[in-house]
C-alpha positions as CSV (number, residue, x, y, z in Angstrom):
1,X,0.0,0.0,0.0
2,X,1.3,3.5,-0.9
3,X,2.3,5.6,2.0
4,X,0.6,8.9,2.4
5,X,3.6,11.1,2.0
6,X,4.6,13.9,4.3
7,X,2.9,17.2,5.3
8,X,5.6,19.8,6.2
9,X,5.3,23.3,7.6
10,X,8.3,25.5,6.7
11,X,8.4,28.7,8.7
12,X,10.0,31.8,7.3
13,X,12.8,33.5,9.3
14,X,11.7,33.6,13.0
15,X,12.6,37.0,14.4
16,X,13.3,37.4,18.1
17,X,11.0,36.7,21.1
18,X,8.0,38.1,19.2
19,X,8.5,35.4,16.6
20,X,8.9,32.7,19.2
21,X,5.7,33.9,21.0
22,X,3.9,33.8,17.7
23,X,4.9,30.2,17.1
24,X,3.9,29.2,20.7
25,X,0.4,30.5,20.2
26,X,-0.3,29.4,16.6
27,X,1.7,26.2,15.9
28,X,-1.0,23.9,17.4
29,X,-3.7,25.6,15.3
30,X,-1.6,25.4,12.1
31,X,-0.7,21.7,12.8
32,X,-4.3,20.8,13.0
33,X,-5.4,22.9,10.0
34,X,-2.8,21.6,7.6
35,X,-2.3,18.1,9.1
36,X,1.4,18.7,9.7
37,X,3.8,15.8,10.2
38,X,7.1,17.7,10.4
39,X,8.0,21.4,11.1
40,X,11.1,23.3,9.9
41,X,11.9,26.8,11.1
42,X,14.5,29.2,9.7
43,X,16.1,30.2,13.0
44,X,19.1,32.4,12.4
45,X,17.3,35.5,13.7
46,X,15.7,33.9,16.8
47,X,18.0,35.1,19.6
48,X,17.8,38.8,19.7
49,X,18.1,39.7,16.1
50,X,21.0,37.5,15.1
51,X,21.9,33.9,15.9
52,X,20.5,31.1,18.0
53,X,21.2,30.3,21.7
54,X,20.5,27.2,23.7
55,X,17.5,28.5,25.6
56,X,15.7,29.6,22.5
57,X,16.6,26.3,20.8
58,X,15.0,24.4,23.6
59,X,12.0,26.6,23.5
60,X,11.6,26.0,19.8
61,X,11.8,22.2,20.4
62,X,9.2,22.5,23.1
63,X,6.9,24.3,20.8
64,X,7.2,21.4,18.3
65,X,9.9,22.5,15.8
66,X,11.6,19.4,14.4
67,X,14.4,21.0,12.5
68,X,16.1,24.5,12.5
69,X,18.0,25.9,9.5
70,X,20.5,28.7,9.8
71,X,22.2,31.2,7.6
72,X,24.9,33.8,7.5
73,X,24.3,34.8,11.2
74,X,24.9,31.3,12.5
75,X,27.9,32.3,14.6
76,X,26.5,35.6,15.8
77,X,25.6,34.2,19.3
78,X,28.6,32.4,20.8
79,X,26.2,30.1,22.7
80,X,25.5,28.3,19.4
81,X,28.7,26.2,19.9
82,X,26.9,24.4,22.7
83,X,24.2,23.1,20.4
84,X,25.7,23.3,16.8
85,X,26.3,19.6,16.6
86,X,22.7,18.6,17.4
87,X,21.2,16.9,14.3
88,X,18.1,19.2,14.4
89,X,20.3,22.2,13.7
90,X,21.4,22.7,10.1
91,X,23.9,25.4,9.4
92,X,24.9,26.3,5.8
93,X,26.4,23.4,3.9
94,X,28.5,25.3,1.4
95,X,31.1,26.6,3.8
96,X,34.6,25.5,4.8
97,X,34.3,22.0,6.3
98,X,36.5,23.1,9.3
99,X,33.5,24.9,10.8
100,X,31.5,23.0,13.4
101,X,28.1,21.5,12.8
102,X,26.6,20.1,9.7
103,X,24.8,21.5,6.7
104,X,22.5,18.6,5.9
105,X,20.6,16.1,8.0
106,X,18.3,13.2,7.3
107,X,15.1,12.6,9.4
108,X,12.6,9.7,9.4
109,X,9.1,10.9,8.9
110,X,6.1,8.6,8.2
111,X,8.5,5.9,7.2
112,X,10.3,8.1,4.7
113,X,13.8,9.4,4.8
114,X,13.8,13.2,4.6
115,X,16.9,15.2,3.9
116,X,17.1,18.9,4.8
117,X,19.9,21.0,3.5
118,X,20.9,24.6,4.2
119,X,22.7,26.6,1.5
120,X,24.0,30.1,1.6
121,X,23.9,32.6,-1.3
122,X,26.9,34.6,-2.4
123,X,25.8,37.8,-4.2
124,X,25.4,40.8,-1.8
125,X,25.9,38.4,1.1
126,X,29.3,39.3,2.5
127,X,30.3,37.3,5.5
128,X,31.5,39.3,8.5
129,X,33.5,38.3,11.6
130,X,33.7,35.7,13.1
131,X,33.6,34.2,9.5
132,X,37.1,33.6,8.1
133,X,35.9,34.1,4.5
134,X,34.1,36.9,2.7
135,X,31.6,34.6,0.9
136,X,30.3,31.1,1.1
137,X,31.5,28.4,-1.3
138,X,29.9,27.7,-4.7
139,X,26.4,26.4,-4.0
140,X,26.1,24.5,-7.3
141,X,29.2,22.5,-6.5
142,X,28.1,21.9,-3.0
143,X,24.7,20.6,-4.1
144,X,26.3,18.3,-6.6
145,X,28.3,16.6,-3.8
146,X,25.1,15.8,-1.9
147,X,23.1,14.8,-4.9
148,X,25.7,12.4,-6.4
149,X,26.1,10.7,-3.0
150,X,22.4,10.3,-2.6
151,X,22.1,8.9,-6.2
152,X,24.6,6.2,-5.4
153,X,23.4,5.3,-1.9
154,X,19.7,5.7,-2.7
155,X,19.0,6.2,1.0
156,X,16.8,9.4,0.9
157,X,13.2,9.6,-0.3
158,X,12.7,13.4,-0.2
159,X,15.1,16.4,-0.1
160,X,14.3,20.0,0.9
161,X,16.7,22.9,0.4
162,X,16.6,26.2,2.4
163,X,18.5,28.6,0.2
164,X,19.4,31.6,2.4
165,X,20.2,34.3,-0.2
166,X,19.8,38.0,-1.0
167,X,19.0,38.0,-4.7
168,X,16.0,36.7,-6.6
169,X,18.3,35.9,-9.5
170,X,20.4,33.4,-7.4
171,X,17.3,31.8,-6.0
172,X,15.6,31.5,-9.4
173,X,18.7,30.0,-11.2
174,X,19.6,27.7,-8.3
175,X,16.0,26.6,-8.1
176,X,15.8,25.7,-11.8
177,X,19.2,23.9,-11.5
178,X,17.9,21.6,-8.8
179,X,14.4,21.2,-10.4
180,X,13.6,17.5,-10.5
181,X,16.6,16.7,-8.2
182,X,15.1,17.8,-4.9
183,X,11.5,17.9,-3.8
184,X,11.3,21.4,-2.5
185,X,13.4,24.6,-2.8
186,X,12.6,27.3,-0.2
187,X,14.2,30.7,-0.4
188,X,14.8,32.6,2.8
189,X,16.7,35.7,4.2
190,X,14.9,38.7,2.7
191,X,12.0,38.5,5.3
192,X,9.5,39.4,2.6
193,X,7.2,36.6,1.3
194,X,7.1,36.4,-2.5
195,X,4.0,35.6,-4.6
196,X,5.5,32.9,-6.7
197,X,4.9,29.6,-5.0
198,X,4.7,26.9,-7.7
199,X,5.7,23.5,-9.0
200,X,8.7,23.8,-11.4
201,X,8.6,22.0,-14.7
202,X,10.4,18.9,-13.4
203,X,8.3,18.7,-10.2
204,X,10.2,20.6,-7.5
205,X,8.1,22.8,-5.2
206,X,9.4,26.3,-5.2
207,X,9.1,29.7,-3.6
208,X,11.6,32.6,-3.9
209,X,11.2,33.6,-0.2
210,X,9.1,32.1,2.5
211,X,9.0,35.5,4.4
212,X,9.3,36.2,8.1
213,X,7.6,35.3,11.3
214,X,7.9,38.3,13.7
215,X,7.1,42.0,14.1
216,X,5.0,43.6,11.4
217,X,5.4,47.1,9.9
218,X,9.0,47.2,11.0
219,X,12.4,47.2,9.3
220,X,12.1,43.5,8.5
221,X,11.7,42.9,12.3
222,X,13.8,45.6,13.8
223,X,12.6,49.0,15.1
224,X,11.9,51.3,12.2
225,X,13.3,54.5,13.7
226,X,16.7,52.9,14.5
227,X,17.1,51.6,11.0
228,X,15.9,54.8,9.5
229,X,18.4,56.9,11.5
230,X,21.3,54.7,10.2
231,X,20.0,54.7,6.6
232,X,19.4,58.4,6.3
233,X,21.9,59.9,8.7
234,X,24.5,57.1,9.0
235,X,24.1,57.2,12.8
236,X,25.7,54.3,14.6
237,X,22.7,52.9,16.4
238,X,22.2,49.4,17.7
239,X,19.1,47.8,16.2
240,X,16.5,46.2,18.5
241,X,13.6,44.0,18.0
242,X,10.3,45.8,17.2
243,X,7.4,45.4,19.7
244,X,4.7,45.7,17.0
245,X,2.1,43.0,16.5
246,X,3.3,40.0,14.6
247,X,2.8,38.1,11.4
248,X,3.3,34.4,10.5
249,X,4.9,33.6,7.1
250,X,5.7,30.2,5.8
251,X,4.6,27.5,3.4
252,X,2.8,24.2,3.6
253,X,4.5,21.5,1.6
254,X,2.9,18.2,0.6
255,X,5.6,15.7,-0.4
256,X,4.5,12.6,-2.2
257,X,5.8,10.0,-4.6
258,X,2.6,10.6,-6.5
259,X,3.2,13.7,-8.5
260,X,-0.5,14.6,-8.5
261,X,-0.5,14.9,-4.7
262,X,2.4,17.3,-4.4
263,X,1.6,20.9,-3.4
264,X,2.9,24.1,-2.0
265,X,0.7,26.6,-0.2
266,X,1.9,29.9,1.1
267,X,0.8,30.9,4.6
268,X,0.6,34.6,5.6
269,X,-1.3,35.5,8.8
270,X,-1.5,38.5,11.0
271,X,-1.8,38.1,14.8
């Protein structure tokens, strides 16, 4: 008998405590509505505005998050080193292998093997201290390494990529490159949900950016006035998390071996 596939909730960049509080209130409702089997959260902005610490990681797990992808701010909170090797935490794959942690993990969901990979864009995405490089490694080459290995070993049923990148061009081109090779390609990082959720020609579920879960009507999560003062007057002001009401951005993914059952549904809610 054919297994039913997997219902996945992918949550756009979770921003600070407002984002965590949003998840705590609404994950149970969303799980019931969409019949979710597995939840992935983009977590690089969870602790303050940058990074992920142990307390927030444990809170996300308590809420029901099964996997957390990270991006260019992975090392922003030094506390990350206490948890970076946990299998639920997936930092970018296309970086120097001397960095701690892992960029791809395989989970068992409904009897299927689900691979989740984090990749980092390069254009307009300069890496700052404590990174030792200015940009990530080539993401096409990095993907080929994983894909060729999976093709040989045939030990993965589904594969999802979180591509944490600045430009729509990188996301579009990389998405088309992996079309038919992965089951879902989710862009993150810009905190603005795009209106292009679709199934690519060879069957990969795609969206350019899943958006952000955190404060609304802010500077993509931070206080407007602080960001405005720096943009306009170049003032050296520390950004803080906005206290505005919050939004939930993400996508529902239905992964199935039956192509007719596959789907991607954007979720955008105000709370």
